[in-house]
C-alpha positions in Angstrom: -9.9 48.8 12.4 -10.5 48.5 16.1 -8.7 50.9 18.4 -6.4 48.2 20.4 -5.2 46.8 17.1 -4.5 50.2 15.7 -2.7 51.2 18.9 -0.6 48.0 18.8 0.3 48.6 15.1 1.4 52.2 16.0 3.5 50.9 19.0 5.1 48.3 16.7 5.9 50.8 14.1 7.4 53.2 16.6 9.5 50.4 18.0 10.7 49.6 14.6 11.5 53.2 13.8 13.3 53.7 17.1 15.4 50.6 16.3 16.4 52.2 13.0 17.1 55.6 14.5 19.2 53.9 17.2 21.0 52.0 14.6 21.5 55.1 12.6 23.0 56.8 15.7 25.4 54.0 16.2 26.3 53.8 12.5 27.0 57.5 12.1 23.6 58.3 10.8 24.1 56.0 7.7 20.4 55.1 7.6 19.2 58.7 7.8 21.8 59.6 5.2 20.5 56.8 2.9 17.0 58.1 3.3 18.1 61.6 2.3 20.1 60.3 -0.7 17.1 58.3 -1.9 15.0 61.5 -1.5 12.8 59.8 1.1 13.5 62.7 3.5 13.8 66.4 2.6 17.1 68.0 3.7 15.1 69.9 6.4 13.5 66.7 7.7 17.0 65.0 7.7 18.4 68.0 9.6 15.6 68.1 12.1 15.5 64.3 12.8 19.3 64.3 13.1 19.2 67.2 15.5 16.5 65.7 17.6 18.2 62.4 17.9 21.4 64.1 19.0 19.6 66.4 21.5 17.3 63.7 23.0 20.1 61.0 23.5 17.8 58.5 25.3 15.3 56.0 23.9 12.5 57.9 25.8 13.7 61.2 24.4 13.8 60.0 20.9 10.3 58.5 21.2 9.1 62.1 22.1 10.0 63.4 18.7 7.4 65.7 17.2 4.6 63.9 15.3 5.5 65.5 11.9 9.0 64.2 12.2 7.8 60.6 13.2 5.4 60.6 10.2 8.3 61.5 7.8 10.6 59.0 9.4 8.0 56.2 9.4 7.2 56.7 5.7 10.9 57.0 4.8 11.6 53.7 6.8 8.9 51.7 5.1 10.0 53.0 1.7 13.8 52.3 2.3 12.8 48.8 3.4 10.7 48.3 0.4 13.5 49.6 -1.9 15.9 47.2 -0.3 13.6 44.2 -0.8 13.0 45.2 -4.4 16.7 45.4 -5.1 17.3 42.0 -3.6 14.4 40.3 -5.4 
């Protein structure tokens, strides 16, 4: 895949994830809790992501989350959406 397309996809995924994290913050961490309940995040990942978002407080701060937490959150986000689509099908 060429670099600009890959960079665009990465940016789009990060924007989607940020929107989910922001929604989770506004909704009392419901989305992150759902990811934990479905075993899409480990308890440690859930704790670290929750702590990071509380500490960062701004969109820019949240987007600076460490890469290992982003990867975990991106994968969990895709899987929780997949699970939701499968349940409604």
